[in-house]
Every structure is written in structure tokens, then in C-alpha cells.
N, C-alpha and C positions, 0 to 999 in steps of 0.2 A: 086434206092431206093424202099424198099418194100412199098406197099400200103394197104395190109390187112394181118391178121393174124388169126390163128384158136384159140389160147389160149390167155387168158387175160394177159395183161402186168400189174403186180401189184406193181412193184418198179422202180425207176429211173435206177437202175442197170440192170434190165431185159430190160427195153426199150433201154438203151445204147447198150447193147449186141445184141439185135434184129436188130437195125438199123446200127450197126457197127460204133457207134460214142462214143465219150468220155462222161462221166456222166455230165460233166459241160455243155455240149450242149444240155441237155434234159430240157423240161420244162413241167412237168406233170400238167394236169389240173384236179382239184377236183371239183365235183359238190356237193354242201352241201344243204341239205334241212332243213330249219328252221321253226319256227312258224310264221316268217315274209316273207316266200317264199324261192325261190332257189337262191343260189348264187354260182358264180364259182370263183375258185382261181387258178391262175397260179403260180407254185412254182419252183424256180430255182433248177436244179438237184443237185447242189452244196450245198443247204441248209440242206439236211439231213431230219430228221424226222419232221412232222408237229405237233405242240402242240395244240391239239383240246381244251384243257381246256382255254389255252390262247386265241384262236380264239373265244370261247364262250363268252369271256368278251367284245368282240368289239361291238360297237353300230352301228346298221345300221339305216340310215334314208331314 
């Protein structure tokens, strides 16, 4: 398995191709900065796009 890369991986599809796996095996991690701090979100590669408007409505405590 590859452990480093020179170009950023921007999509689950690019990650799957880079690592030679199916897209459903990917789990991209997004780091979000809000007025309440930093949050990380792990997304299934099968989910598709992330709706940031929907995420902005979540309440963090």
C-alpha cells in the first residue's frame, strides 16, 4: 500500500484510484473550522457529496 503522495487527493474517487480500492472502501476525513472550534467528519465513500448547508444546521455542544 502506498503511504505518501505528491498531489492532493480531492475526491473519494481519486482516493480509491490512488490506493487501488473500491470507492465504498474509502472514508474521507473532512476538518471543518467553525466559530465553536474545529470538527472532523468521517464520510463513507459511498455517500457521495456532502451537504454543507445541512451540516451548518447541526448543533454542537
